[in-house]
Structure formats: C-alpha cells, structure tokens
C-alpha positions as CSV (number, residue, x, y, z in Angstrom):
1,M,90.4,103.5,103.0
2,D,93.6,102.7,104.8
3,D,96.6,104.9,105.0
4,V,100.2,104.1,104.3
5,V,100.9,101.9,107.3
6,G,97.5,100.2,107.4
7,R,95.8,102.3,110.1
8,G,92.1,102.2,109.3
9,V,90.0,105.4,109.1
10,D,88.2,104.6,112.3
11,E,91.4,104.3,114.4
12,R,92.8,107.2,116.4
13,P,95.6,109.3,114.9
14,V,99.1,108.5,116.0
15,G,102.2,110.6,116.5
16,I,105.5,109.9,114.6
17,D,107.0,107.9,117.5
18,E,104.1,105.5,117.6
19,L,104.0,105.3,113.8
20,L,107.7,104.4,113.7
21,E,107.2,101.8,116.4
22,R,104.3,100.2,114.4
23,V,106.2,100.2,111.2
24,R,109.4,98.8,112.7
25,A,107.4,96.0,114.4
26,G,106.5,94.7,110.9
27,Y,110.1,93.7,109.9
28,E,113.6,93.1,111.2
29,R,116.0,96.1,110.8
30,I,119.6,95.6,110.0
31,E,122.8,96.7,111.8
32,P,125.6,98.4,109.8
33,R,128.1,95.5,109.9
34,E,125.5,93.0,108.8
35,A,124.4,95.4,106.0
36,Y,128.0,95.8,104.8
37,E,128.6,92.0,104.8
38,A,125.3,91.4,102.9
39,A,126.2,93.9,100.3
40,Q,129.7,92.4,99.9
41,E,128.1,89.0,99.4
42,S,125.7,90.5,96.8
43,D,122.8,89.5,99.2
44,A,121.5,93.0,99.6
45,L,121.2,96.3,97.6
46,L,122.1,99.3,99.8
47,V,120.0,102.3,98.8
48,D,121.0,105.7,100.1
49,I,118.1,108.1,100.3
50,R,119.9,111.0,101.9
51,Y,119.6,114.4,100.2
52,A,122.5,115.7,98.2
53,A,123.8,118.2,100.8
54,L,124.3,115.3,103.3
55,R,126.0,113.1,100.8
56,E,128.3,115.9,99.8
57,R,129.1,116.8,103.4
58,D,129.5,113.3,104.8
59,G,130.3,111.1,101.8
60,L,128.9,108.1,100.1
61,I,128.7,104.4,100.8
62,P,130.7,102.6,98.1
63,G,128.4,100.5,95.9
64,A,125.1,102.0,97.3
65,L,122.5,103.0,94.9
66,V,121.7,106.7,95.4
67,V,118.0,107.5,95.0
68,E,116.4,110.6,96.4
69,R,113.5,109.8,98.8
70,N,110.9,111.3,96.5
71,E,111.8,108.9,93.7
72,L,112.4,105.7,95.7
73,E,109.2,103.8,94.9
74,W,109.4,104.6,91.2
75,R,113.1,103.6,91.0
76,L,112.7,100.3,93.1
77,D,109.4,99.0,91.8
78,P,110.4,96.0,89.7
79,Q,107.3,96.4,87.6
80,G,107.7,100.2,87.2
81,S,108.5,101.9,83.9
82,H,111.1,104.2,85.7
83,R,112.8,101.4,87.7
84,A,116.5,101.4,88.2
85,S,118.4,98.4,86.6
86,E,119.1,97.1,90.1
87,A,115.4,96.7,90.7
88,T,115.4,93.1,89.5
89,G,112.5,91.5,91.4
90,H,110.2,91.5,94.4
91,D,112.5,89.1,96.2
92,L,115.4,91.7,96.2
93,R,116.8,92.4,99.6
94,V,116.8,96.2,99.9
95,V,118.5,98.1,102.8
96,V,117.3,101.7,102.9
97,I,119.7,104.2,104.4
98,C,118.9,107.7,105.5
99,N,121.0,109.9,107.7
100,E,120.0,108.6,111.2
101,G,117.6,105.7,110.6
102,Y,114.2,107.4,110.9
103,A,113.0,108.3,107.4
104,S,114.4,105.0,106.1
105,S,112.0,103.1,108.3
106,L,109.0,104.8,106.6
107,A,110.7,104.3,103.2
108,A,111.2,100.6,103.9
109,E,107.6,100.2,104.8
110,S,106.6,101.9,101.6
111,L,108.7,99.4,99.6
112,R,107.2,96.5,101.5
113,R,103.8,97.7,100.4
114,L,105.0,97.5,96.8
115,G,105.7,93.9,97.3
116,L,109.5,94.1,98.2
117,S,109.0,91.8,101.2
118,R,112.7,91.8,102.1
119,A,113.0,95.6,102.3
120,T,114.4,96.8,105.5
121,D,116.4,99.8,106.8
122,L,119.7,100.5,108.5
123,V,119.6,101.0,112.3
124,G,121.2,104.4,113.0
125,G,121.4,105.2,109.2
126,F,124.5,106.6,107.6
127,Q,125.8,108.0,110.9
128,A,125.9,104.5,112.4
129,W,127.6,103.2,109.3
130,W,130.3,105.9,109.6
131,A,130.6,105.4,113.4
132,A,131.2,101.6,112.8
133,G,134.2,102.5,110.6
134,L,132.7,101.1,107.5
135,P,133.8,102.4,104.0
136,V,132.9,105.9,103.0
137,T,134.1,107.7,99.9
138,S,134.0,111.4,98.9
139,G,130.6,112.9,98.6
140,V,131.0,113.8,95.0
141,G,128.5,111.8,93.0
142,T,125.2,111.9,91.1
143,D,121.7,110.5,91.7
144,V,120.3,107.7,89.6
C-alpha cells in the first residue's frame, strides 16, 4: 500500500523537508502576484486553509474561499456530497494558501490525488501575499 505522496512501503522513511521537496517537484507552485491576477481573471480559485486565529489576526484575501484544512478534501472534491459550490470540476485551478507556504504544499498534493490536476499552492503563503502588497480585508469572517 502506498502512502499519501506515493512512497512505497519498501522505501525508507523521509523527513518533512524531503517530503516537501518530493511533493513540490510534482507541480508548479504559484507566486502571489500571479495568483492574484489569475483570481481576478476567474482563472483560479484561491482557497485559504489558515486556521481562524490567523485569519482574525492577519485578515482575509478578498474572494478567497475559506476552508479549514481538515475539511479541504471534502469541500473541494467535485464528486463529493459535501463539496462547496465552487468545486465545479476536476479541471478547476485551485491555489491553496496557508500562512507561510508549507502546509499548503501537502494540501495541494492531496487535492491532486483527488483528480484536481491543476491544484497548486502559493509560494510563501499568506505572509508573501501580504508582503507583496496585495489586497487584504479585516479578519472577521466565517468558514464555508
């Protein structure tokens, strides 16, 4: 049986740094400005997986779908009974955003395994978005 990133049972265990490197080698990550432009052109769905305290502290990305990490696969699976209305098909370009761009890489890989072949994540996460001077609104908001 294979694990989440396809490492066979007979292979040696890896640390998180190597795991991230392997996962990220499987797709092209996206920079903040490119993600912003893709969202503005309706070519990408931004999905914020940060937990509530970070969203309240730092704010929200306007137009991003907020989905807690532990619900991500259920909400984005186009075939799932608990999918968000935005989960329109497997060809949907999803950009996963966490706080600093680490957890989002693993989340994007998980979505890719569900058949969302265009899933990716934001290099540097929300902090890079904010540092790039891209729009952020008050952290008052609710989850999907």
